[in-house]
N, C-alpha and C positions, 0 to 999 in steps of 0.2 A: 267756861269750862273746858271747851275744845282748845283754846289757847294754853291752859294749863297743862293738858295732857300732851300735846306737841311740844311744848318746852321740856318737859320731863322725859319724853321719848329722845330728844336730842340729847340731853344731858346723859341719860343712860347709854346711849350711843357713844358719846365721847369716852365715859367710864370704861365700857367694853372694849373700846378701841385701845384705849392707852394700856388697859390690861394685856390684851392681846399682843400688842408691840413689846411691852416687857417681857412676856412668856417667850416671845419668838427670839428676843436677844439673849435670854438666859438659856436657850435649848442647845447652844454648842459651848464648847471650851477648848482651849489651847492651852497645853502644859509642856514646858520645855525641861529635859530631864537629860544630864550629861550630854548636851548637844543634839538629842533627839527631839523632835517635835512631835507630840502627841495629840490628836485632834479626836474629840468626842462630839457626839451628837445624840440628843434625844429626840428620835423622829415622832414619837408619841406626844410630846410636849410640842413640838413644832406643828404637828397636824392640829392639836387644840387650838393653838395660837391663829392658825390660818382660819379655822372655822369661827374663831371669836371675832376675827376682823371681818369676815363675811356677814356675820350676824349684825355686826356695829353699823356696816354700810346699809343693810336692810333696815333695821330700826331707825337710822337717821333718816331715809328716805321716807319712812312712814311718819316721823314727826314732822319733817317739811311738808308732807301731803296734808296732814291734819292742820297746820297753820294755814295753809293755801286753799283750803276749802272756803265756799261762798259762807258768808255770814261772820267770817274772822276778820278783825281789823289789823293785825300783824301780818305783814307780808315779807316774805324771805327772798 
């Protein structure tokens, strides 16, 4: 049962990480209009992306910890 929980935590961390990277990439935009470069940035979206990436790291660490506990047969 611990193995399943650990694997699910790791998969959830990967999903959160991918979502965070996508949000971070989509938080800025550049537009050229009549030779002028206009740069926009959504700071709230960028902050959310950074928080998601931090959460992904914590969940990944928890998943690896659960898999490496005594009594588990899978070693990472």
